[in-house]
C-alpha positions as CSV (number, residue, x, y, z in Angstrom):
1,M,14.9,-13.3,24.6
2,N,13.1,-14.2,21.4
3,K,15.3,-15.1,18.4
4,W,14.4,-11.9,16.5
5,L,15.6,-9.6,19.4
6,K,18.8,-11.6,19.6
7,L,19.3,-11.1,15.9
8,A,18.6,-7.4,16.2
9,D,21.2,-7.1,19.0
10,Q,23.7,-8.9,16.8
11,V,23.0,-6.5,14.0
12,L,23.5,-3.5,16.3
13,E,26.8,-5.0,17.4
14,G,27.9,-5.0,13.7
15,K,27.2,-8.6,12.8
16,E,26.0,-9.2,9.2
17,V,22.9,-11.3,8.7
18,T,23.6,-14.7,7.2
19,N,21.6,-16.0,4.2
20,E,20.0,-18.6,6.4
21,E,19.0,-15.9,9.0
22,A,17.6,-13.7,6.2
23,L,15.4,-16.5,4.8
24,S,14.2,-17.2,8.2
25,V,12.9,-13.6,8.5
26,L,10.8,-14.1,5.4
27,D,9.7,-17.5,6.7
28,C,8.7,-16.0,10.1
29,P,5.5,-17.6,11.3
30,D,2.6,-15.2,11.0
31,D,1.9,-15.5,14.7
32,D,5.4,-14.1,15.4
33,V,5.2,-11.1,13.1
34,L,4.7,-8.7,16.0
35,L,7.8,-10.1,17.7
36,L,9.7,-9.6,14.4
37,M,8.6,-6.0,14.0
38,H,9.5,-5.2,17.6
39,A,13.0,-6.5,16.9
40,A,13.3,-4.5,13.7
41,F,12.1,-1.4,15.6
42,Q,15.1,-1.7,18.0
43,I,17.4,-1.2,15.0
44,R,15.3,1.5,13.5
45,K,15.1,3.3,16.8
46,S,18.8,3.1,17.4
47,Y,19.6,5.0,14.2
48,Y,16.5,7.1,13.6
49,G,14.6,7.3,16.8
50,K,10.9,8.0,16.2
51,K,11.5,10.3,13.3
52,V,9.9,9.8,9.9
53,K,11.2,11.3,6.7
54,L,8.6,12.4,4.1
55,N,9.0,12.3,0.4
56,M,6.8,13.5,-2.5
57,I,6.9,12.8,-6.2
58,M,6.6,15.1,-9.1
59,N,5.8,13.1,-12.3
60,A,7.6,15.5,-14.6
61,K,7.3,13.4,-17.7
62,S,4.9,10.6,-18.2
63,G,4.8,7.6,-20.6
64,L,6.4,7.6,-24.0
65,C,9.1,5.3,-22.7
66,P,10.9,2.9,-25.1
67,E,11.8,0.3,-22.4
68,N,9.8,-2.9,-21.9
69,C,9.6,-3.2,-18.1
70,G,6.9,-5.7,-17.3
71,Y,5.5,-3.8,-14.2
72,C,5.3,-0.3,-15.8
73,A,2.2,1.4,-17.3
74,Q,4.6,3.8,-19.0
75,S,6.5,1.2,-21.0
76,S,6.5,0.7,-24.8
77,I,4.6,-2.6,-24.4
78,S,1.9,-1.4,-22.0
79,T,-1.6,-0.8,-23.1
80,A,-2.7,0.8,-19.8
81,P,-4.6,4.0,-20.3
82,I,-2.4,6.7,-18.7
83,N,-1.8,10.4,-19.3
84,T,1.3,10.8,-21.5
85,Y,3.2,14.1,-21.7
86,R,6.6,15.5,-22.4
87,M,8.6,17.3,-19.6
88,V,6.4,19.7,-17.8
89,D,7.3,23.4,-17.6
90,K,9.5,24.8,-14.9
91,E,6.5,26.6,-13.2
92,T,4.8,23.2,-12.7
93,I,7.9,21.7,-11.1
94,L,8.2,24.8,-8.9
95,E,4.5,24.5,-7.9
96,G,5.1,21.0,-6.8
97,A,8.0,22.1,-4.7
98,K,5.9,24.7,-3.0
99,R,3.3,22.1,-2.2
100,A,5.9,19.8,-0.7
101,H,7.3,22.6,1.4
102,D,3.8,23.6,2.6
103,L,3.2,20.0,3.7
104,N,6.5,19.9,5.6
105,V,7.8,17.2,3.1
106,G,11.6,17.1,3.4
107,T,12.5,15.5,0.0
108,Y,11.0,16.5,-3.3
109,C,11.5,13.9,-6.1
110,I,11.5,15.0,-9.7
111,V,10.8,11.9,-11.8
112,A,10.8,11.5,-15.6
113,S,10.0,8.5,-17.7
114,G,12.4,7.3,-20.4
115,R,15.6,5.3,-20.9
116,R,17.9,8.2,-20.2
117,P,17.5,12.0,-20.1
118,S,18.5,14.2,-23.0
119,N,20.9,17.1,-22.3
120,K,18.1,19.5,-23.0
121,E,16.0,17.7,-20.2
122,I,19.0,18.0,-17.9
123,D,19.2,21.7,-18.6
124,H,15.5,22.0,-17.7
125,V,15.9,20.1,-14.5
126,V,19.0,22.1,-13.5
127,E,17.3,25.4,-14.0
128,A,14.3,24.3,-11.9
129,V,16.4,22.8,-9.1
130,K,18.4,26.0,-8.7
131,E,15.2,28.0,-8.2
132,I,13.7,25.4,-5.8
133,K,16.9,25.5,-3.7
134,E,16.8,29.2,-3.5
135,A,13.1,29.5,-2.7
136,Y,12.5,26.5,-0.4
137,G,15.8,24.7,0.4
138,L,14.2,21.3,-0.1
139,K,16.2,18.2,-0.4
140,I,16.0,17.3,-4.1
141,C,16.0,13.8,-5.5
142,A,16.0,13.3,-9.3
143,C,15.0,10.1,-11.1
144,L,15.6,10.5,-14.8
145,G,16.8,7.1,-16.0
146,L,20.3,5.9,-17.0
147,L,22.8,8.6,-16.4
148,K,26.1,9.7,-18.0
149,P,28.9,10.9,-15.7
150,E,28.8,14.4,-17.2
151,Q,25.1,14.6,-16.6
152,A,25.5,13.5,-13.0
153,K,28.1,16.1,-12.5
154,R,25.7,18.8,-13.7
155,L,22.9,17.7,-11.5
156,K,25.2,17.7,-8.5
157,E,26.5,21.1,-9.2
158,A,22.9,22.4,-9.6
159,G,22.0,21.2,-6.1
160,V,20.5,17.8,-6.6
161,D,21.2,16.0,-3.4
162,R,20.1,12.5,-4.3
163,Y,19.5,10.4,-7.5
164,N,17.2,7.5,-7.6
165,H,17.7,4.5,-9.9
166,N,16.2,1.3,-8.6
167,I,17.7,-2.2,-9.2
168,N,14.0,-3.3,-9.0
169,T,14.7,-7.0,-8.7
170,S,17.6,-9.5,-8.3
171,A,20.2,-10.0,-11.0
172,S,18.9,-13.5,-11.6
173,N,15.3,-12.3,-12.0
174,H,16.0,-9.2,-14.1
175,A,15.6,-10.7,-17.5
176,N,12.1,-11.9,-16.5
177,I,11.1,-8.3,-15.9
178,T,12.8,-6.4,-18.7
179,T,15.2,-7.1,-21.6
180,S,15.6,-3.6,-23.0
181,H,18.4,-2.9,-20.5
182,T,20.5,-5.0,-18.2
183,Y,20.9,-5.3,-14.5
184,D,24.5,-4.1,-14.9
185,D,23.1,-0.9,-16.7
186,R,21.3,-0.1,-13.5
187,V,24.2,-0.8,-11.2
188,Y,26.4,1.4,-13.5
189,T,24.1,4.3,-13.0
190,V,24.1,3.9,-9.2
191,E,27.9,3.9,-9.3
192,T,27.9,6.9,-11.5
193,V,25.7,8.7,-9.0
194,K,28.1,7.8,-6.2
195,G,31.0,9.1,-8.3
196,S,29.4,12.5,-8.8
197,G,28.9,13.0,-5.1
198,M,25.1,12.7,-5.1
199,S,23.6,10.4,-2.5
200,P,22.6,7.1,-4.2
201,C,19.0,6.0,-3.8
202,S,18.1,2.6,-5.1
203,G,15.3,0.2,-4.3
204,V,13.2,-2.7,-5.3
205,I,9.7,-3.9,-6.4
206,V,8.6,-7.0,-4.4
207,G,5.9,-9.2,-5.8
208,M,7.1,-9.8,-9.4
209,R,7.1,-13.6,-9.2
210,E,10.6,-13.6,-7.6
211,T,11.6,-16.2,-5.0
212,K,12.4,-15.4,-1.4
213,Q,16.0,-15.9,-2.2
214,D,15.7,-13.2,-4.8
215,V,14.4,-10.8,-2.1
216,V,17.3,-11.6,0.1
217,D,19.7,-11.1,-2.8
218,M,18.1,-7.7,-3.5
219,A,18.6,-6.5,0.0
220,N,22.2,-7.7,0.0
221,S,22.9,-6.2,-3.4
222,L,21.7,-2.8,-2.1
223,K,24.0,-3.3,0.9
224,A,26.9,-3.9,-1.4
225,L,26.0,-0.9,-3.5
226,D,25.9,1.2,-0.3
227,A,22.6,2.9,-1.3
228,D,21.8,5.6,1.3
229,S,18.1,5.4,0.7
230,I,16.2,2.2,-0.2
231,P,12.6,2.5,-1.5
232,V,10.7,-0.8,-1.0
233,N,7.9,-0.9,-3.5
234,F,5.2,-3.6,-3.5
235,L,3.8,-4.5,-6.9
236,H,0.5,-2.8,-7.7
237,S,-0.3,-4.7,-10.8
238,I,-1.8,-2.6,-13.6
239,D,-4.1,-3.9,-16.3
240,G,-2.4,-3.7,-19.7
241,T,1.1,-4.6,-18.4
242,P,2.7,-8.1,-18.6
243,L,2.3,-8.4,-14.8
244,Q,-1.4,-7.6,-14.8
245,G,-3.3,-9.8,-12.4
246,V,-0.2,-10.8,-10.4
247,K,-1.1,-10.5,-6.8
248,E,1.3,-12.6,-4.8
249,L,1.6,-10.5,-1.7
250,N,-0.3,-10.2,1.6
251,P,0.2,-7.7,4.4
252,L,2.1,-9.9,6.8
253,Y,4.6,-11.0,4.2
254,C,5.2,-7.3,3.3
255,L,6.0,-6.6,6.9
256,K,8.5,-9.4,6.9
257,V,10.1,-7.9,3.8
258,L,10.5,-4.5,5.5
259,A,12.0,-6.2,8.5
260,L,14.4,-8.0,6.3
261,F,15.6,-4.8,4.7
262,R,16.1,-3.2,8.1
263,F,18.1,-6.2,9.4
264,I,20.4,-6.2,6.3
265,N,20.7,-2.4,5.9
266,P,20.4,-1.3,9.5
267,T,21.8,2.3,9.1
268,K,20.0,3.2,5.8
269,E,16.8,5.1,5.1
270,I,14.2,2.4,4.3
271,R,11.2,3.9,2.6
272,I,7.8,2.3,2.2
273,S,6.9,3.2,-1.3
274,G,4.6,2.3,-4.2
275,G,1.8,-0.2,-3.6
276,R,1.8,0.1,0.2
277,E,-1.9,1.0,0.3
278,V,-3.1,-2.0,-1.7
279,N,-0.6,-4.6,-0.2
280,L,-0.1,-3.5,3.4
281,R,-3.7,-2.3,3.7
282,S,-4.7,-1.9,7.3
283,L,-1.2,-2.9,8.5
284,Q,0.5,0.1,6.9
285,P,1.3,1.6,10.4
286,L,3.2,-1.5,11.5
287,G,5.5,-1.1,8.5
288,L,7.0,2.0,10.1
289,Y,8.4,0.0,12.9
290,A,11.0,-1.2,10.4
291,A,11.0,1.6,7.8
292,N,11.7,5.3,8.7
293,S,10.6,7.0,5.5
294,V,7.4,7.1,3.4
295,F,6.0,8.7,0.3
296,V,3.0,10.9,0.7
297,G,0.6,11.8,-2.1
298,D,0.3,10.0,-5.5
299,Y,2.9,7.9,-7.2
300,L,3.6,7.9,-11.0
301,T,0.5,6.4,-12.5
302,T,-1.3,5.2,-9.4
303,A,-3.0,7.1,-6.6
304,G,-1.6,7.2,-3.1
305,Q,-3.3,7.6,0.2
306,E,-4.7,11.1,1.0
307,E,-1.9,13.1,2.6
308,M,-3.8,14.0,5.8
309,E,-4.4,10.3,6.4
310,D,-0.7,9.7,6.5
311,Y,-0.2,12.5,9.0
312,K,-2.9,11.0,11.2
313,M,-1.3,7.6,11.0
314,L,2.1,9.0,12.1
315,R,0.5,11.0,14.9
316,D,-1.4,7.9,16.1
317,L,1.8,5.9,16.1
318,G,3.5,8.6,18.3
319,F,6.1,9.2,15.5
320,E,7.4,12.6,14.5
321,V,7.8,14.0,11.0
322,E,11.3,15.2,10.4
323,S,11.0,18.9,9.8
324,V,12.4,20.7,6.8
325,E,14.8,22.5,9.3
326,E,16.0,19.1,10.6
327,M,16.5,17.9,7.1
328,K,18.5,21.0,6.2
329,A,20.7,20.5,9.3
330,S,21.2,16.9,8.3
331,L,22.2,17.9,4.8
332,A,24.7,20.4,6.1
333,S,26.3,17.8,8.3
334,E,26.7,15.5,5.3
335,K,28.7,18.1,3.3
């Protein structure tokens, strides 16, 4: 038995991955990556079979953000030419939900730029979510920034199932990426989400000049936070941001990262997220042997792969899209 299958068996038996083992995953020889992905798939298959969860983003408010995150085209220090607009009207949010439903996308993500939502913006999202739930029954994820407990409670009561707030990087690397809020601010929001009863979604961006130890620390931090859903983004550097021109990643390393997150967070939804097209490139299909979820369509300020190409990729892999009906049944069982 190869060492990766042995490690996968230990994970399935409930053993936690040591720091040394985690680093060895990221240092896996390129010639052994297929063996590594095969091992990660044993864990993925044990908990999720061959099902793939689909997610789609609605960029409900773009730009105009006072934060100074170095990766983001929407930040106050970015000179990237992007569309900027205040919160879109309810009809636009509902149109996005209909499109997600028609494409058999189970989770619809309403995302808004900014440090934290105003109470007026919360009112707007609450109203839209109630109508989406009634019309389509989609699983709703909101991503609106730092959150107060009373705002989280309102979103939960309206029917928001999940709230996303990424830690983005390790605690030790955080100040190199942004100084306008702290790592603890992000952790507090995730804990606030958990306290409200919404499912916590929190992930990372890999490729921001972090060390391999930072990547291991990110995966372990999300395990400690008990995030139900973990989006793994790979930096798509944008001209006009402090991280413009940073291109540290290659497809094989990205696969190792996905495998690492599966080994450390075996039961969780691991989602291949932003930057997969430019970083995994032709190896995108292999990523789903570790991950069980993927975004379809465009991201916030960068274009994604055409949706039908994703469906073809899943079909060619022999994987099955989790239907909206299966998603509803899963939600019912969680309540």
